[in-house]
C-alpha positions in Angstrom: -144.2 133.0 38.5 -148.0 132.9 39.0 -150.5 130.1 38.9 -154.2 129.7 39.4 -155.3 126.6 41.4 -158.3 124.4 40.8 -160.2 126.5 43.3 -159.5 129.7 41.4 -156.9 131.0 43.9 -154.0 132.9 42.3 -150.6 132.3 43.8 -147.5 134.4 43.0 -144.2 133.3 44.4 -142.2 136.0 42.7 -139.1 135.8 40.5 -136.3 135.7 43.1 -134.5 132.6 44.4 -135.8 131.3 47.7 -133.8 128.1 47.9 -131.6 127.4 50.9 -128.7 124.9 50.9 -127.0 123.2 53.8 -123.8 122.9 51.7 -122.6 124.8 48.6 -124.2 123.9 45.3 -122.2 121.3 43.4 -120.9 122.7 40.1 -118.7 121.7 37.3 -117.6 118.4 35.7 -118.2 115.4 37.9 -117.0 111.8 37.6 -116.8 109.3 40.5 -117.6 105.6 40.8 -118.0 102.7 43.3 -118.0 99.0 42.8 -121.5 99.1 41.3 -122.1 102.3 39.4 -120.5 105.5 38.1 -121.8 109.1 38.6 -121.1 111.8 36.0 -122.1 115.3 35.2 -121.6 116.3 31.6 -123.9 119.3 31.1 -125.0 122.3 33.2 -127.5 125.1 32.8 -131.3 125.4 32.8 -133.6 128.1 31.3 -136.4 127.9 33.9 -135.2 129.9 36.9 -137.5 127.9 39.3 -137.4 129.9 42.5 -136.8 126.9 44.7 -134.0 125.4 42.6 -130.3 126.4 42.5 -129.4 125.3 39.0 -130.4 128.4 36.9 -129.3 130.8 39.5 -125.8 129.2 39.9 -125.1 128.2 36.2 -127.3 130.4 34.1 -129.4 129.4 31.1 -126.5 129.0 28.6 -125.7 125.3 28.2 -122.4 124.2 29.6 -120.9 121.0 28.1 -118.2 118.8 29.6 -116.5 115.9 27.8 -118.0 112.5 28.5 -115.4 110.7 30.6 -114.3 107.1 30.2 -117.2 104.9 31.4 -116.0 102.1 33.6 -119.3 100.7 35.0 -122.3 99.2 33.4 -124.6 101.4 35.4 -124.1 105.2 35.0 -126.1 107.9 36.9 -126.1 111.3 35.2 -126.3 114.3 37.6 -127.2 116.7 34.9 -130.1 119.0 36.0 -131.8 119.6 32.6 -130.3 117.6 29.7 -133.5 117.7 27.7 -133.4 121.4 26.8 -129.9 121.4 25.4 -129.4 121.5 21.7 -126.9 118.6 21.7 -129.3 116.5 23.8 -130.0 113.7 21.3 -126.4 113.7 20.1 -125.2 113.1 23.7 -127.8 110.4 24.4 -126.9 108.6 21.2 -123.2 108.8 22.1 -123.9 107.3 25.5 -126.0 104.5 24.0 -123.2 103.3 21.8 -120.7 102.9 24.6 -119.9 99.6 26.3 -117.9 98.4 29.3 -116.3 94.9 29.0 -118.3 94.4 25.8 -121.5 94.8 27.8 -124.1 97.5 27.3 -124.5 100.3 29.8 -127.7 101.3 31.5 -128.3 104.9 32.4 -130.4 107.0 34.8 -131.0 110.7 35.0 -131.0 111.4 38.7 -132.6 114.8 38.4 -135.2 113.6 35.9 -136.3 115.1 32.6 -138.0 118.4 31.8 -141.4 117.6 30.4 -141.5 121.0 28.7 -138.7 120.0 26.4 -139.7 116.5 25.7 -140.3 115.3 22.1 -141.0 112.0 20.6 -137.5 111.9 19.1 -135.9 112.6 22.5 -138.1 109.9 24.2 -137.2 107.3 21.6 -133.5 108.2 22.0 -133.7 107.7 25.7 -135.2 104.3 25.2 -132.7 103.2 22.6 -129.8 104.2 24.9 -131.3 102.2 27.8 -132.2 105.0 30.1 -134.2 103.6 33.0 -136.3 105.0 35.9 -137.5 108.0 34.0 -139.0 110.8 36.1 -139.9 114.4 35.9 -141.4 117.1 38.1 -145.0 118.5 38.2 -144.4 121.4 40.5 -146.9 124.0 39.3 -150.7 124.1 38.6 -153.0 121.2 38.0 -154.0 122.9 34.8 -150.7 121.8 33.3 -152.0 118.2 33.3 -152.3 118.1 29.5 -148.6 119.0 29.1 -147.7 116.1 31.4 -150.0 113.8 29.5 -148.1 114.7 26.3 -144.8 113.8 28.0 -146.1 110.5 29.2 -147.5 109.8 25.7 -144.1 110.3 24.1 -142.5 108.0 26.6 -145.0 105.2 26.3 -144.9 105.5 22.5 -141.1 104.9 22.9 -141.8 101.7 24.8 -141.6 102.8 28.5 -144.1 101.2 30.9 -146.0 103.9 32.9 -145.5 101.8 36.1 -141.8 102.4 35.9 -142.1 106.2 35.5 -142.2 108.6 38.5 -143.4 112.1 38.8 -141.8 114.4 41.4 -144.1 116.8 43.3 -142.8 119.5 45.6 -144.6 119.4 48.9 -145.0 121.6 51.9 -144.6 124.6 49.6 -146.8 127.3 48.1 -148.7 124.9 45.9 -151.7 123.9 48.1 -152.2 120.5 49.5 -155.5 120.1 47.6 -153.8 121.0 44.3 -151.2 118.3 44.8 -153.8 115.7 45.8 -155.7 116.4 42.5 -152.5 115.7 40.6 -152.1 112.3 42.5 -155.6 111.2 41.5 -154.8 111.9 37.8 -151.5 110.1 38.0 -153.3 107.1 39.5 -155.5 107.1 36.4 -152.4 107.2 34.2 -150.7 104.4 36.1 -147.7 106.5 37.0 -145.8 106.5 40.3 -145.3 109.6 42.6 -142.2 110.7 44.3 -142.7 113.3 47.1 -140.0 116.0 47.1 -140.1 118.2 50.3 -139.4 121.9 50.1 -136.3 123.4 51.8 -134.4 120.1 51.6 -136.4 118.5 54.4 -136.5 114.7 54.6 -139.0 112.3 56.0 -139.8 111.7 58.8 -138.5 114.9 60.2 -140.6 117.3 58.2 -141.6 120.6 59.8 -144.7 122.5 58.5 -143.8 125.5 56.4 -146.7 126.1 54.0 -148.7 123.0 54.8 -150.2 121.8 58.1 -148.8 118.8 60.0 -152.0 116.9 59.2 -151.7 117.7 55.4 -148.0 116.5 55.5 -149.0 113.2 57.2 -151.9 112.7 54.8 -149.8 113.3 51.7 -147.1 110.9 52.8 -149.6 108.2 53.4 -151.3 108.9 50.0 -147.9 108.6 48.3 -147.2 105.2 49.9 -150.7 103.9 49.1 -150.4 105.2 45.5 -147.1 103.4 45.0 -148.5 100.1 46.2 -151.5 100.3 43.9 -149.4 101.2 40.9 -146.8 98.5 41.5 -149.1 95.7 42.5 -152.6 96.2 41.1 -151.8 97.0 37.5 -153.8 100.2 37.3 -154.7 100.8 33.7 -153.5 104.1 32.0 -156.4 106.4 31.2 -156.6 109.8 29.5 -157.5 112.9 31.5 
C-alpha cells in the first residue's frame, strides 16, 4: 500500500501484516449478553488486507455468514468487522430492523464501524431505517481521500443522520504523519463530524509510547481530539463542503 501525503512525501508500508495482538484474534459466531445489551457477530471477512488489521489475514476476503441468534435485548452491538461490503448486507440490516424484544424495537450499533468504500445511499438508508446508531468509520490513509469520505457522509446525512452523532476513526502514532492527520481533523471540523483516535499497536491512553510519532505530537493530537469533540458537541459547527 502506498500513499502520497499533502507535502508530497510517498509512504509505502508494504503488503504484509504488521499487527500484533496481546491475545488471539476472536473468530467465529459470537453471542453474549448482559442486563443492558447483547453482543453478536454474524458475518466475517474483509477484502481490504489492511496491514495493521487482523480481519482479512485471519478470515480471508470471502464472506462468512452466521445465523442471526435470538435477540433478547433492545440494544444490540454487532462485532462484525466489515458488514458493508457483503452482498447480503442490506438483507441482513432489513432483517435486524424488523425484529423486536418484548414488542419494543431494537437499537443497533456497529462496534467496528462501516467501510466508507462500500457505502451507498441504499445502505445508508437501510441503516437508518433499522435504527443503527453511533455510526463511525475509519480514515486511515491519505488526506487526498477526503472526497470519498465526504461522499460517505453525504449518504448518511441524506438518510437522516446528524453529523454531530457520527465519528471518524483515525489511526495515530503510525506511518501516516502527524501533519496529515491534523489536516484531516480540520476538514472534519468543517463537516461537523467527531473524531475518535485509534492508537497503533493496541496502545491505550494515557500510556502511549512513541513509535512513528514523537511524544509531543502524541500529546498535541490527543488534546486536539478532545477540543474537537467539545466544539462539535456544544458549539453546533455547521457542515461545510471541502
